[in-house]
N, CA, C and O atoms as a GROMACS GRO file, in nm:
protein
  348
    1MET      N    1   4.873  13.232   0.468
    1MET     CA    2   4.940  13.251   0.343
    1MET      C    3   4.825  13.172   0.242
    1MET      O    4   4.750  13.079   0.271
    2ASN      N    5   4.840  13.241   0.119
    2ASN     CA    6   4.736  13.166   0.018
    2ASN      C    7   4.784  13.036  -0.025
    2ASN      O    8   4.906  13.016  -0.033
    3ILE      N    9   4.691  12.940  -0.056
    3ILE     CA   10   4.725  12.798  -0.100
    3ILE      C   11   4.789  12.811  -0.235
    3ILE      O   12   4.876  12.730  -0.269
    4LYS      N   13   4.747  12.917  -0.320
    4LYS     CA   14   4.813  12.927  -0.452
    4LYS      C   15   4.954  12.974  -0.433
    4LYS      O   16   5.040  12.923  -0.504
    5ASN      N   17   4.985  13.058  -0.354
    5ASN     CA   18   5.109  13.100  -0.332
    5ASN      C   19   5.203  12.996  -0.283
    5ASN      O   20   5.322  12.995  -0.314
    6LEU      N   21   5.143  12.901  -0.198
    6LEU     CA   22   5.245  12.796  -0.136
    6LEU      C   23   5.312  12.714  -0.238
    6LEU      O   24   5.430  12.679  -0.225
    7SER      N   25   5.238  12.682  -0.342
    7SER     CA   26   5.293  12.600  -0.433
    7SER      C   27   5.389  12.675  -0.519
    7SER      O   28   5.466  12.608  -0.588
    8GLU      N   29   5.394  12.803  -0.524
    8GLU     CA   30   5.496  12.876  -0.599
    8GLU      C   31   5.613  12.914  -0.535
    8GLU      O   32   5.705  12.964  -0.599
    9LEU      N   33   5.622  12.891  -0.390
    9LEU     CA   34   5.744  12.920  -0.305
    9LEU      C   35   5.845  12.840  -0.342
    9LEU      O   36   5.818  12.733  -0.396
   10THR      N   37   5.985  12.881  -0.319
   10THR     CA   38   6.100  12.815  -0.347
   10THR      C   39   6.118  12.743  -0.200
   10THR      O   40   6.051  12.766  -0.100
   11ASP      N   41   6.235  12.643  -0.215
   11ASP     CA   42   6.261  12.562  -0.093
   11ASP      C   43   6.306  12.639   0.028
   11ASP      O   44   6.276  12.602   0.141
   12GLU      N   45   6.376  12.742   0.004
   12GLU     CA   46   6.420  12.844   0.106
   12GLU      C   47   6.312  12.920   0.151
   12GLU      O   48   6.315  12.952   0.270
   13GLU      N   49   6.222  12.956   0.087
   13GLU     CA   50   6.102  13.026   0.142
   13GLU      C   51   6.012  12.923   0.231
   13GLU      O   52   5.954  12.960   0.333
   14LEU      N   53   6.008  12.807   0.187
   14LEU     CA   54   5.920  12.705   0.259
   14LEU      C   55   5.986  12.674   0.385
   14LEU      O   56   5.920  12.655   0.488
   15VAL      N   57   6.142  12.669   0.381
   15VAL     CA   58   6.199  12.648   0.518
   15VAL      C   59   6.171  12.765   0.622
   15VAL      O   60   6.166  12.742   0.743
   16VAL      N   61   6.155  12.881   0.572
   16VAL     CA   62   6.118  13.004   0.657
   16VAL      C   63   5.974  12.990   0.703
   16VAL      O   64   5.943  13.029   0.815
   17GLU      N   65   5.868  12.923   0.605
   17GLU     CA   66   5.751  12.912   0.685
   17GLU      C   67   5.731  12.796   0.756
   17GLU      O   68   5.635  12.782   0.832
   18LYS      N   69   5.831  12.693   0.732
   18LYS     CA   70   5.832  12.579   0.833
   18LYS      C   71   5.868  12.631   0.975
   18LYS      O   72   5.802  12.604   1.075
   19LYS      N   73   5.979  12.709   0.974
   19LYS     CA   74   5.999  12.763   1.096
   19LYS      C   75   5.904  12.856   1.166
   19LYS      O   76   5.907  12.869   1.288
   20ARG      N   77   5.822  12.920   1.090
   20ARG     CA   78   5.700  13.003   1.145
   20ARG      C   79   5.591  12.923   1.188
   20ARG      O   80   5.517  12.944   1.284
   21LEU      N   81   5.588  12.817   1.096
   21LEU     CA   82   5.464  12.704   1.152
   21LEU      C   83   5.499  12.645   1.283
   21LEU      O   84   5.417  12.634   1.374
   22LYS      N   85   5.645  12.600   1.293
   22LYS     CA   86   5.662  12.545   1.423
   22LYS      C   87   5.655  12.646   1.557
   22LYS      O   88   5.617  12.611   1.669
   23LYS      N   89   5.699  12.774   1.518
   23LYS     CA   90   5.700  12.866   1.635
   23LYS      C   91   5.539  12.884   1.665
   23LYS      O   92   5.507  12.894   1.784
   24SER      N   93   5.442  12.889   1.570
   24SER     CA   94   5.296  12.920   1.592
   24SER      C   95   5.264  12.791   1.667
   24SER      O   96   5.208  12.811   1.775
   25LYS      N   97   5.284  12.675   1.638
   25LYS     CA   98   5.243  12.560   1.708
   25LYS      C   99   5.279  12.560   1.855
   25LYS      O  100   5.202  12.521   1.943
   26ILE      N  101   5.393  12.604   1.875
   26ILE     CA  102   5.433  12.615   2.027
   26ILE      C  103   5.353  12.708   2.096
   26ILE      O  104   5.299  12.685   2.205
   27ILE      N  105   5.344  12.818   2.029
   27ILE     CA  106   5.264  12.932   2.112
   27ILE      C  107   5.117  12.894   2.126
   27ILE      O  108   5.055  12.914   2.230
   28ASN      N  109   5.063  12.838   2.017
   28ASN     CA  110   4.902  12.792   2.015
   28ASN      C  111   4.907  12.684   2.131
   28ASN      O  112   4.811  12.687   2.209
   29ALA      N  113   4.998  12.599   2.152
   29ALA     CA  114   4.998  12.502   2.248
   29ALA      C  115   4.991  12.554   2.391
   29ALA      O  116   4.911  12.518   2.477
   30PHE      N  117   5.092  12.651   2.404
   30PHE     CA  118   5.094  12.721   2.538
   30PHE      C  119   4.971  12.784   2.570
   30PHE      O  120   4.920  12.764   2.681
   31VAL      N  121   4.906  12.874   2.469
   31VAL     CA  122   4.781  12.923   2.490
   31VAL      C  123   4.658  12.840   2.508
   31VAL      O  124   4.562  12.872   2.578
   32ILE      N  125   4.668  12.753   2.452
   32ILE     CA  126   4.548  12.643   2.491
   32ILE      C  127   4.556  12.579   2.626
   32ILE      O  128   4.454  12.554   2.690
   33GLY      N  129   4.679  12.552   2.671
   33GLY     CA  130   4.717  12.500   2.804
   33GLY      C  131   4.684  12.591   2.892
   33GLY      O  132   4.624  12.552   2.993
   34PHE      N  133   4.711  12.714   2.880
   34PHE     CA  134   4.680  12.826   2.962
   34PHE      C  135   4.522  12.845   2.979
   34PHE      O  136   4.467  12.860   3.088
   35LEU      N  137   4.462  12.843   2.864
   35LEU     CA  138   4.309  12.852   2.866
   35LEU      C  139   4.240  12.747   2.928
   35LEU      O  140   4.142  12.766   3.001
   36ALA      N  141   4.297  12.616   2.897
   36ALA     CA  142   4.243  12.502   2.974
   36ALA      C  143   4.236  12.507   3.122
   36ALA      O  144   4.135  12.479   3.188
   37SER      N  145   4.369  12.551   3.178
   37SER     CA  146   4.399  12.569   3.312
   37SER      C  147   4.278  12.676   3.374
   37SER      O  148   4.220  12.657   3.481
   38ILE      N  149   4.258  12.776   3.297
   38ILE     CA  150   4.175  12.880   3.339
   38ILE      C  151   4.023  12.794   3.361
   38ILE      O  152   3.960  12.807   3.466
   39ILE      N  153   3.983  12.723   3.270
   39ILE     CA  154   3.871  12.653   3.272
   39ILE      C  155   3.857  12.537   3.389
   39ILE      O  156   3.756  12.515   3.456
   40GLY      N  157   3.971  12.476   3.396
   40GLY     CA  158   3.985  12.391   3.516
   40GLY      C  159   3.973  12.456   3.649
   40GLY      O  160   3.903  12.406   3.738
   41ILE      N  161   4.030  12.548   3.662
   41ILE     CA  162   4.036  12.642   3.797
   41ILE      C  163   3.898  12.687   3.815
   41ILE      O  164   3.853  12.674   3.928
   42GLY      N  165   3.824  12.737   3.726
   42GLY     CA  166   3.685  12.798   3.722
   42GLY      C  167   3.589  12.678   3.765
   42GLY      O  168   3.509  12.690   3.857
   43ILE      N  169   3.604  12.565   3.693
   43ILE     CA  170   3.519  12.470   3.742
   43ILE      C  171   3.538  12.415   3.878
   43ILE      O  172   3.442  12.386   3.948
   44VAL      N  173   3.666  12.399   3.918
   44VAL     CA  174   3.683  12.345   4.072
   44VAL      C  175   3.628  12.472   4.164
   44VAL      O  176   3.551  12.452   4.258
   45SER      N  177   3.669  12.591   4.133
   45SER     CA  178   3.626  12.697   4.234
   45SER      C  179   3.466  12.704   4.235
   45SER      O  180   3.412  12.735   4.341
   46SER      N  181   3.384  12.677   4.118
   46SER     CA  182   3.259  12.685   4.130
   46SER      C  183   3.193  12.570   4.204
   46SER      O  184   3.092  12.586   4.272
   47ILE      N  185   3.257  12.453   4.186
   47ILE     CA  186   3.204  12.324   4.264
   47ILE      C  187   3.221  12.377   4.423
   47ILE      O  188   3.125  12.384   4.500
   48TYR      N  189   3.339  12.408   4.455
   48TYR     CA  190   3.362  12.442   4.602
   48TYR      C  191   3.267  12.548   4.652
   48TYR      O  192   3.212  12.532   4.761
   49SER      N  193   3.243  12.655   4.577
   49SER     CA  194   3.167  12.774   4.628
   49SER      C  195   3.025  12.722   4.602
   49SER      O  196   2.940  12.775   4.675
   50GLU      N  197   2.982  12.636   4.520
   50GLU     CA  198   2.851  12.598   4.494
   50GLU      C  199   2.789  12.710   4.414
   50GLU      O  200   2.666  12.711   4.406
   51ASN      N  201   2.856  12.800   4.356
   51ASN     CA  202   2.806  12.912   4.262
   51ASN      C  203   2.827  12.883   4.127
   51ASN      O  204   2.930  12.912   4.067
   52TYR      N  205   2.722  12.821   4.074
   52TYR     CA  206   2.742  12.778   3.923
   52TYR      C  207   2.730  12.881   3.809
   52TYR      O  208   2.755  12.854   3.692
   53ALA      N  209   2.684  13.018   3.860
   53ALA     CA  210   2.693  13.129   3.757
   53ALA      C  211   2.834  13.154   3.724
   53ALA      O  212   2.859  13.218   3.622
   54VAL      N  213   2.936  13.108   3.802
   54VAL     CA  214   3.070  13.142   3.774
   54VAL      C  215   3.119  13.078   3.629
   54VAL      O  216   3.220  13.116   3.570
   55LEU      N  217   3.026  12.968   3.579
   55LEU     CA  218   3.061  12.881   3.465
   55LEU      C  219   3.023  12.951   3.349
   55LEU      O  220   3.060  12.900   3.244
   56ILE      N  221   2.953  13.064   3.341
   56ILE     CA  222   2.898  13.130   3.229
   56ILE      C  223   3.025  13.194   3.171
   56ILE      O  224   3.049  13.161   3.054
   57PRO      N  225   3.113  13.280   3.229
   57PRO     CA  226   3.224  13.340   3.192
   57PRO      C  227   3.325  13.242   3.117
   57PRO      O  228   3.410  13.279   3.036
   58LEU      N  229   3.304  13.123   3.154
   58LEU     CA  230   3.423  13.026   3.112
   58LEU      C  231   3.393  12.976   2.967
   58LEU      O  232   3.463  12.894   2.907
   59LEU      N  233   3.283  13.036   2.920
   59LEU     CA  234   3.253  13.005   2.763
   59LEU      C  235   3.348  13.077   2.674
   59LEU      O  236   3.376  13.034   2.562
   60PHE      N  237   3.405  13.200   2.730
   60PHE     CA  238   3.500  13.281   2.656
   60PHE      C  239   3.631  13.197   2.634
   60PHE      O  240   3.676  13.200   2.520
   61PRO      N  241   3.697  13.124   2.725
   61PRO     CA  242   3.815  13.052   2.709
   61PRO      C  243   3.796  12.929   2.612
   61PRO      O  244   3.889  12.884   2.547
   62ILE      N  245   3.668  12.878   2.608
   62ILE     CA  246   3.630  12.766   2.542
   62ILE      C  247   3.616  12.815   2.392
   62ILE      O  248   3.646  12.734   2.304
   63TYR      N  249   3.577  12.932   2.357
   63TYR     CA  250   3.543  12.991   2.244
   63TYR      C  251   3.695  13.008   2.188
   63TYR      O  252   3.725  12.963   2.078
   64PHE      N  253   3.776  13.067   2.260
   64PHE     CA  254   3.917  13.109   2.215
   64PHE      C  255   3.991  12.966   2.174
   64PHE      O  256   4.064  12.958   2.076
   65ILE      N  257   3.966  12.871   2.249
   65ILE     CA  258   4.020  12.739   2.225
   65ILE      C  259   3.993  12.687   2.091
   65ILE      O  260   4.078  12.648   2.011
   66TYR      N  261   3.850  12.692   2.073
   66TYR     CA  262   3.809  12.654   1.946
   66TYR      C  263   3.853  12.739   1.820
   66TYR      O  264   3.872  12.684   1.711
   67ARG      N  265   3.866  12.860   1.837
   67ARG     CA  266   3.929  12.943   1.735
   67ARG      C  267   4.067  12.901   1.689
   67ARG      O  268   4.096  12.894   1.569
   68ILE      N  269   4.159  12.872   1.797
   68ILE     CA  270   4.301  12.851   1.786
   68ILE      C  271   4.299  12.706   1.716
   68ILE      O  272   4.378  12.689   1.623
   69VAL      N  273   4.223  12.613   1.750
   69VAL     CA  274   4.226  12.483   1.690
   69VAL      C  275   4.175  12.482   1.567
   69VAL      O  276   4.229  12.406   1.486
   70SER      N  277   4.061  12.564   1.523
   70SER     CA  278   4.010  12.558   1.366
   70SER      C  279   4.107  12.644   1.302
   70SER      O  280   4.130  12.614   1.185
   71ASN      N  281   4.168  12.741   1.347
   71ASN     CA  282   4.282  12.807   1.274
   71ASN      C  283   4.398  12.712   1.251
   71ASN      O  284   4.452  12.704   1.141
   72SER      N  285   4.426  12.657   1.329
   72SER     CA  286   4.549  12.565   1.303
   72SER      C  287   4.532  12.457   1.204
   72SER      O  288   4.627  12.394   1.158
   73ASN      N  289   4.406  12.434   1.172
   73ASN     CA  290   4.377  12.330   1.072
   73ASN      C  291   4.417  12.381   0.930
   73ASN      O  292   4.439  12.303   0.837
   74LYS      N  293   4.424  12.511   0.919
   74LYS     CA  294   4.448  12.564   0.794
   74LYS      C  295   4.603  12.531   0.749
   74LYS      O  296   4.627  12.515   0.629
   75ASN      N  297   4.700  12.523   0.840
   75ASN     CA  298   4.839  12.477   0.805
   75ASN      C  299   4.857  12.352   0.755
   75ASN      O  300   4.973  12.326   0.722
   76ASP      N  301   4.762  12.255   0.739
   76ASP     CA  302   4.764  12.125   0.692
   76ASP      C  303   4.831  12.131   0.556
   76ASP      O  304   4.917  12.049   0.524
   77GLU      N  305   4.784  12.244   0.466
   77GLU     CA  306   4.820  12.234   0.326
   77GLU      C  307   4.981  12.261   0.314
   77GLU      O  308   5.051  12.201   0.232
   78LEU      N  309   5.028  12.352   0.402
   78LEU     CA  310   5.168  12.371   0.420
   78LEU      C  311   5.245  12.246   0.449
   78LEU      O  312   5.340  12.208   0.381
   79GLU      N  313   5.196  12.179   0.559
   79GLU     CA  314   5.268  12.049   0.598
   79GLU      C  315   5.257  11.960   0.487
   79GLU      O  316   5.354  11.891   0.458
   80ALA      N  317   5.150  11.954   0.422
   80ALA     CA  318   5.155  11.849   0.298
   80ALA      C  319   5.241  11.879   0.217
   80ALA      O  320   5.314  11.791   0.171
   81LEU      N  321   5.253  12.025   0.174
   81LEU     CA  322   5.371  12.060   0.078
   81LEU      C  323   5.491  12.029   0.119
   81LEU      O  324   5.565  11.976   0.036
   82LEU      N  325   5.533  12.051   0.235
   82LEU     CA  326   5.671  12.020   0.300
   82LEU      C  327   5.701  11.872   0.294
   82LEU      O  328   5.817  11.837   0.272
   83ILE      N  329   5.603  11.780   0.313
   83ILE     CA  330   5.629  11.645   0.307
   83ILE      C  331   5.637  11.625   0.166
   83ILE      O  332   5.735  11.556   0.138
   84LYS      N  333   5.574  11.658   0.072
   84LYS     CA  334   5.594  11.636  -0.067
   84LYS      C  335   5.713  11.678  -0.129
   84LYS      O  336   5.760  11.619  -0.226
   85ARG      N  337   5.772  11.793  -0.069
   85ARG     CA  338   5.902  11.823  -0.124
   85ARG      C  339   6.013  11.770  -0.045
   85ARG      O  340   6.129  11.800  -0.073
   86ASN      N  341   5.982  11.694   0.052
   86ASN     CA  342   6.094  11.639   0.150
   86ASN      C  343   6.177  11.746   0.216
   86ASN      O  344   6.300  11.747   0.217
   87ILE      N  345   6.097  11.839   0.274
   87ILE     CA  346   6.176  11.961   0.331
   87ILE      C  347   6.160  11.938   0.482
   87ILE      O  348   6.211  12.016   0.562
   0.00000   0.00000   0.00000
């Protein structure tokens, strides 16, 4: 949602956005945990098999984790507005 539009929202609309934000945080945490476990299992399996070429495909989950974390930083404006309005 655009920052300009956030300041124009009513309290009821902000409550809906707050619920959406909470739901997206839970989903993001689950996805990050799942991807981190893939990375952990990949590292352990590459150590036991002594095949370090397996580590190269592990860059994809690392990239996706980075994208999720950087995208979640955009919700800080909404959280600040919710705190400001005491919602």
